[in-house]
N, C-alpha and C positions, 0 to 999 in steps of 0.2 A: 503381295499377300492376298489370298483369296478371301471371299466373304466368310466362308466357314471358319477360317482360322480366327477371325475377329470374334466369333461367337463363343470361343472357349471361355471367355471371361467378359466382364462388363466392357462394352464398346466405348472406346475413348476417342477424343477428338483427333489424336494421332492416327487411329485406325481410319477415320473418315478421310483425313488428309491423304493418306497413302492410297486409299481406294479411289479417290478422285484425281490422284496424280498432281496434287498441289502442295504448297508448303503449309505447315501448321498455322502460320500467321494468316494466310489467305483463307484457310478453312474457318479459323476463328472469326475473322471479320465477316465472312459470308453468313455464318450462323448466329452471330451475336448482334445482328441488326445494324452493322456498320459495313456497308459494301464499298466504302471509299477505296479506290485503287484496286478493286476486284473486277476483272472483266466479266461481263454478263455470262459468257459461256462457262467460265470457271465457277461462278456462283451457282449456276444451274447444275454443274457436275457435283459440286459439294452437297447441295441439297438432295440430289438424287442418291448419292452415296450414303448420306445420313439416313434417308428413308429405307434404303435397301438393307443397311446394317442394323437398323433399329436403334440408332443413336439417340440417347436421351440427354439433352444438355444439362449440365450442373448449374441450375439457376442461381443458387447462392453464390457459387464461384463467379458467375458472370456479373452478378450484382456487386460483389466486392471489388471486382476489377474495374467496374464503372464508378465505384464510390457511392453506390445508391442503396446499400443496406441501411436499415433503420434501427439496428440494435447495437448498443454499447454493452460490453461485458465488464463488470467490476468484480474483482476478486479481493475479499477482505479476510482478515484473520479471525474476527470475532464479531458476529452480528449484534451481540448484546452489549458490547463495549461502546459507550457514547463517542469515543474517539473515532471509531469507524463509522458510526451512524451519522455523525456530523459531516465527515468527508463524503459519505454517500449522498447526503442532502445537497452538497455543492455540486456533485456530479449530475444529480437529477435536475437541478436548476439549469445547468448549462445544457443538458440534453434537451430539456423542454424548449429552451430558446432556439436550439438547432433542429427541432422537429424530430428528435430521436427518442428511442425507448431504452431504458436501462434494465438489464438483468443482473442479478447479484448472486455470487457464489461464495460460500464460506469455507475457508481452508482450515479452520480450527487450530490455528497456530502450528500447523504441521507442514514443513517444507515438502514432504512427499505427497501429501494431499494437494497442496498448491500446484505441484507439477502435474498431477493427474488432471486437475481441473483445467489448467491451461491446455493440456494435450486434448482434452475433450472439446474445449471451446473452439479449437481450430476447426473441428468438423462442422461446427454450427455457423462459422463464417460471420461473426459480428464485424461491424465496421472498425471497431477499436477494442482492445483489451487493456484495461487499467488494473494494475496490481498494487494494492496498498497493504503494507505490512513490513515489520522489521526483518532484515536479513538475519539468518541464524547461521553462525559460523560452524563449520564442520558437519553440515547436514549432508554433504555429498550430492546435492541436487543442482548446484550452481550451473555447471556446464550443460546439463540436460535441459534446464529451464531456459538458458540462453539459446540453445539450439531450437527448442520449440518456438520461442518467440521470434527468432530470426526467420524460421521457415514460414511462420504465419505472416511476417512482414513482407517476405519475398512474394507471397501470394497476393499482396495488395493491402493487407491489414495494417492498422496503426497501433502503436504501443506507447504507453507512458507508465512510469512507476512512481509511487509515492513511498520513498524509502531512502536508504543510504545509496550514494552513487557508486554502485558496485557492478552493475550489469551494463552492457553497452547499448543502452536505450535512453531516451529522454527521461530524466529523473527529477522529481521535485524533492529536494533534500532539506529536511528540517535541521536547524542548528541546535542539535541536542547538546553537544559539548559546550558551545558558547552560552546557551541559555542557562544551563546548570551552573556554569562558572559565574555568571553574573548574579544568579540567585544566591550563591554562597557569599559573594562579596556583600550583597545587601544585608544578609542575615548577620554577617560579622559586624557590619556597621551598626546594626541594631543591638549589639552587645552580646550576642551568643558566642560561646567559646567551646562548649562540649556538645558533640554531635553524634547522631546515629544515621546511617543510610539504609533504608529498606530498598532492596534491589532484586531483580530477577536473576536467572542464571546468566553467567558471563558470556555464554554463547549467543545470547540475544543482544544484538548490537546496539539497539536503542537504549536498553538498560545500561550496557557497558559505557556508552558514550556519556550518558547523563551522570553516572556515578563518577567516572574519571574527571569529567568537567567540574563537578562540584568540589572534588578534592583539590583540583588545580586552583579553583577560585579561593578556597581557604588559604592556600599558599600565597596567592597573589594579593590577598587582603592583608597579609602580614601575620597570619596565623600559621597553624601546622595541620597537616593531614594525619600526623601520628596520633594514635589513640582514638580515631573515629571508629565507632562500633559498626560492624557490618552485620546486617540482618537479612539473610536470603529469604525470599518468599516467591510464591507463584505470581505471575504477572497479571493478577486478577483482583477483584474486590475481596473475594474470599481469602486470597493470599495475604492481602493487607490486613484483613481482620485477624488471621492467624498469627501474623507478626506482632500484633499488639501485646500479646503476653510478654514477649521479650522486651518490647519497648517500655512497658510499664515497669519491669525490673530495672531497666536502664535509667528511667526517669527517677526512680527512687534512689539510685546510686549516684545521681548528680548530672546525668545527661540533660541538656537544656533544650535541644531542638532535634527534630527528625526530618530528614529529607527523604521523601518517598517518591520513587522515580516516575510514577504517573498518578493522576488524580483519582482514578478508580481505586487503586490500591490505597491511596491516602485517605479517601473517604471510608473505606473499610477499616483502616487502622484507627481512625477517630472513633468509630463505633465500638471497636474492640477495646480501645483505651478506656472509654466510659464504663464498659462492662467490667473492666479490671480495676475500677476505682480511681482512674487518673483522668483529670479534666483536660482535654486538648486546648491548647492556647494558654491556659492558666498555669498548668503544671508541666506541660511539655508542648513546646511549639511544634507545629506540623506544617510542612510545605510540600506541595506536589508539583506536577508538570503536566501541561496541555491546556489548562484552563477550560475544561468542559463546562457546559452550562450549569451543572449542579454545583460547581466549585463556589460560586457566588451565593448560593442559597442554603448551604449547610450551615450548622452552627458549631463553632464560630466559622465565619466565611473563610475559605481556604486560600492562603497565599499560594500562588502558582506561577508558572511561566506560560504566557499566552501564546498558543499556536493558532494561526488563523485557519482552522480546520475546514470550515465550509468553503472558504476562498481557495484552499488548496484543491478541494475536489473539483471546483469549477475550473481552476487553471489546469488541472491535470487533463481534463477532457479537451480543453482548448489547445493545449500543447500537442496532444495526440492528433487532433484534427488538422493542426497546422502543417503536418507532414514533416516535422522536424525529426531527423534520424538519430540524433544523439545529443549529448550535452546535459549539464546540470543547471537547474534553476534553484538557487539558494533561497530558502524561505526564512526570513528574519523572525525572531521571537521577542517577547517583551515580558519582563518581570512585573507581576502584579502583587503588591503587598496588601494583605488583608489582616483581619483580626486574629487569625490562627497563629500569627507570629508577631505579637506586640513587642514594642521596644522594651528592653530590659532596663 
């Protein structure tokens, strides 16, 4: 190939290697500061060809290949949700210990936007990409997201997910089903027999796992899942607040306890119940999931399932940097009973 042919587009390291008459690996070692096993005459030919062709090395790519970039990219679903902000805090703690910087992108609970963000991040070459957020069934982005993350990893990047174990990358998986199951058993032991569940769309896997786990717990405790009222709502605080109108009606008709599939929704529901004239805890027991910081400080304090969110963020970065290629890290959870579900 002549030099002019190389100038039709951006000059690549392959162009330099061909012009110098050496292999790609030799050209890479000669230009990336590692001349081990490169004969001096070959190294000189490579440098001369690079100068002649006007080759500009891709410094971010070189850095990621050497594992020396200083940026970690964290993709979250919602920056206003304390669930994700606490995870981010753990990632930042671990990054500071490792001398790294965290940049954060928000996917707004959109699988399509999440895919676009990951695709864009590949061009920025962070040392690791961490993706935190529930998988959404039927979104049509699973295969494309897998391809993007796999290509990034082949280029030397590291990946870890905080989610369900669905993609072929290291994943920190929260025991949503088991935690909700144990919560139902504890509430049944406290004397509750008539329930409502406030949940998000069934395509949101976190919500689905928690709802089905709670129903299973009622069965395992010796009760029944028949007759449990289903109250669909957005997976947000405002969604929980909107669901309170229906919960107030159910409380007046004899429902004793409401399981709300995350704390942010549950706190919104408690506010809405008061506005509807129903006192949380006294007239309708309310329980959530995640045990965010606010859960212990609302009135009445919210029964929840504790997820070690900050520790998960720290461990996600440690898992990515450990160069683990796949596998699931199961994250245990713990039921925390508080005043919002007093014994009957």
